[in-house]
N, C-alpha and C positions, 0 to 999 in steps of 0.2 A: 241480807241483817236486819235484824226488827229491835226494837226495845221498849220493856215494857214497864210499868211503874210499878214501883213495890210500895208497903203499905207505905213505909218510915220517908215516903215522897224520892228516894233514891229509884237513881235509873240502871237498868242490867242489861248490858246487850244480849242480845241470843247470837249466834251462826249454824245456820242447817249444814251437819256433816252427813246427811246420806233420809234413805226411806227410812221408816218402821221394820218396811216390807223388808229391806234391802242384810235386816241382822237377824238369823234363824235364833228362833229360842233355847237361851239356854249355854248359846257363845257370847262371843265381844267381837269388837273392827275399830281398831287403830283411826285417827284423825287426827291431822294437827290443827290444832285451836289456837286463835295466839302465836302464834308457835312455842305451843306448850305438850308433846305426844300425847296425848290423851284415848285410853280404852274407853268407849262403848256400851254396853252390855245390855242384853235383855232379858228377863226372865220368863218362864214356861210359862207366868200368869198374865205376860206382857206390860210388867213395870221398869225402864230404862234406867242405871244409873249410870253415872259416867268417874272416873278413879284417872287419877299419873298414870302412864301407860310402863313409869320405868320407875322396878325391881328396885326396891333398896335391900336384897337381899344377892343378889343373881349380877345385879349392879349392870342391866339392861334393858331398854324400852322393850317387856313382855308379856305385860298380863295382858292387854288382848286375848293374847291365843290360850291366855290358863281357862281352865274343869272350872264352869259355873256347880255350883251347887249349894244345897240352902247345912249350918251345923243349926240342931233343933229349931229358931223360928227366923234365923239370920240369914242372909241372903252371900255369897262368899264367891268370894276366884282364889282359884290355887294358882298360884306361879305354876309358870311348865316348864323354871328350872328347878327349882329346888322343893316346890311344894307345897309354898310357907301360903295359909290363908291367911285372904281381907275382906271385912266384908264389908258391904257390897256400899251398905247405908255411909256410914261413921268414912271407913280408908283406914280403920283399926286392922292391926296383923291379928288373929284369933288363940293364933297360939304366943307371942308375944308382944303386951299391951305397951310397952317404953317406944313401935312402932309404929308409924300408923304412914300411910299415904294420899296423897291430897281429892280432894272428894270436888262435884262441877256440879252446878246447880241444871238441871236436863229440862227440857218442856217439849212437848210432845204434839202436834197443831195439825191439825188437817194430815196426818200422819207424816211430818216432817221431823226426825228428832235434833233437836234445837239442845248449843253446849250453852252455858253459860260464866256466870262468872266465880273461878276459883273460890270455896268454903275457905 
């Protein structure tokens, strides 16, 4: 665990969950972070995103097993259960703007994927 300073003088604690190389491009992995199930995704361009792993439609922690893709310029994961697409950037369901999943701060340092605060 390490702490990094935010511009407002706040401190956010990051927890290392895996190496970047442990996540194949266009896939996700599940991690337990501060008691919460988090889905961590890597895109083809090596960007890393973290969302709640909980699918609010299927009522199960399965988003890490979803299909990663893009809709226009928006990277998303489609739930493996009922196929709802969630933006990797915002957590917003692309088909139903009234539904979203939590997102988390992500940092990659020396190839280590670290998860920070829930947004």
